[in-house]
Legacy VTK file of the C-alpha trace (Angstrom):
# vtk DataFile Version 3.0
C-alpha trace
ASCII
DATASET POLYDATA
POINTS 72 float
3.050 10.161 4.551
-0.274 12.550 4.778
-0.379 13.053 1.189
-4.042 13.817 0.250
-5.860 12.263 -2.632
-8.294 14.153 -4.945
-11.028 12.720 -3.043
-9.786 13.674 0.247
-8.170 10.242 1.355
-4.589 9.957 2.151
-2.115 7.639 0.536
-2.477 5.830 4.109
-5.886 5.162 3.265
-5.250 3.667 -0.424
-2.831 1.396 1.290
-4.818 0.229 3.787
-7.776 -0.560 1.266
-5.194 -2.820 -0.710
-4.212 -4.503 2.594
-7.962 -5.004 3.932
-8.947 -6.374 0.222
-6.303 -9.455 0.977
-8.194 -12.578 2.973
-7.250 -12.743 6.778
-4.078 -14.915 6.806
-3.455 -13.936 3.051
-0.189 -11.865 1.364
0.037 -8.570 0.265
1.836 -8.043 -2.580
4.040 -5.043 -2.484
4.352 -4.770 -6.169
0.381 -4.471 -6.398
0.122 -1.830 -3.722
2.378 0.305 -5.217
0.713 0.120 -8.482
-2.317 0.678 -7.077
-0.987 3.866 -5.334
0.852 4.953 -8.537
-2.698 4.448 -10.420
-4.591 6.484 -8.013
-2.046 9.430 -7.812
0.929 9.370 -10.213
1.841 12.903 -9.349
2.386 11.905 -5.664
5.837 12.251 -4.204
5.796 9.321 -2.151
8.613 6.592 -2.597
8.196 3.222 -3.420
10.556 2.446 -0.458
7.789 4.677 1.994
5.069 2.723 0.247
6.838 -0.670 1.431
7.681 0.735 4.782
3.853 1.248 5.390
2.847 -1.981 3.925
5.404 -3.715 6.230
4.233 -1.970 9.290
0.614 -2.100 8.651
-0.247 -5.632 7.297
0.743 -7.814 10.119
-1.546 -5.535 12.461
-4.429 -6.720 9.957
-3.221 -10.337 10.061
-1.801 -10.350 6.798
1.795 -11.088 5.224
3.994 -9.117 2.792
5.223 -10.129 -0.335
8.488 -8.482 -1.088
7.729 -9.106 -5.063
8.346 -5.655 -6.361
11.466 -6.830 -8.721
9.213 -9.477 -10.764
LINES 1 73
72 0 1 2 3 4 5 6 7 8 9 10 11 12 13 14 15 16 17 18 19 20 21 22 23 24 25 26 27 28 29 30 31 32 33 34 35 36 37 38 39 40 41 42 43 44 45 46 47 48 49 50 51 52 53 54 55 56 57 58 59 60 61 62 63 64 65 66 67 68 69 70 71
């Protein structure tokens, strides 16, 4: 998922920003993460599944849980 943004950041950078914005021990919303990435780059060819997979892998490393709320 090394898709670069206009500012030179990657999609991973954006996802990590969302994860780090949640308090330690808090919950990261899959829905909010997807929305944040889509807002910054709606033209990127990254699937929602790819984004959720990255959140699931990264969030616990930062002491956060994941809320699978994308269908709400």
